[in-house]
N, C-alpha and C positions, 0 to 999 in steps of 0.2 A: 545405794544414794545415802547421803547424809542430810540432815534436816533443811539445810539452807539449799541443797540442790533440789530437794523435793518441793519446796516453797517455789524456786525458780521455774520447776518444771510446769507445777500446777499454774502458775501466773501466766506463764508462755501458753500453754495449752488453752486456757480460758480466755486470753485476748485473741489468741488465733481463732478461735471459734465463735468469737463475738459475744461471750457470756460474761454476766456481771463478774468483776474482780475486785470488789471491795476486800478490804483485810480480813475482818470476821469470816467471811465466806471462804475466802483462799485458805485459811488457816484450819477450817474445819474439813475443807475438802484434802488437804495436805494431812490431817491427822487420819483421815479414812484411808487414804493412799498409803501412809506408813502402816496402819494394821493389816491392809491387804498384803504389802511385801512381805510382812513378817509370816503371814499365813503361807504364801506363797514359797518362801523360804524353807518352812517348817514341813510342807508337803513335797518339796522336791528332794528332801533327804529320806525321804521313806522309799525303801527298796521294795518296789513291786514292780512283777512282771506285767506287761502290756495287754496280756490276754486274762489278767485276772479279773478284770470286770469289764463284761460285754458291752459294746456300745448299742445305744438304742437305735433300733431300725426306722427310719422315716417312712410313716405309712400314711398318705394324706387321706382324709376321710372323703368317702364319695359323696358326690353331690347328688342330694334326692332330687328326682325328677317327677 
């Protein structure tokens, strides 16, 4: 996504969700989105096997009685 597409996406999402969409806020969210997009692209290029990191197993705590 380029900068204008990111701004349009953030604005459309905020309006759809009923969140405030003033210009300074949209610009801040778009800046965070752009950084996250760059991090995701960098991580996507790392060649790791799926079993390299074991997933955490969900174990709910027992409720004390």
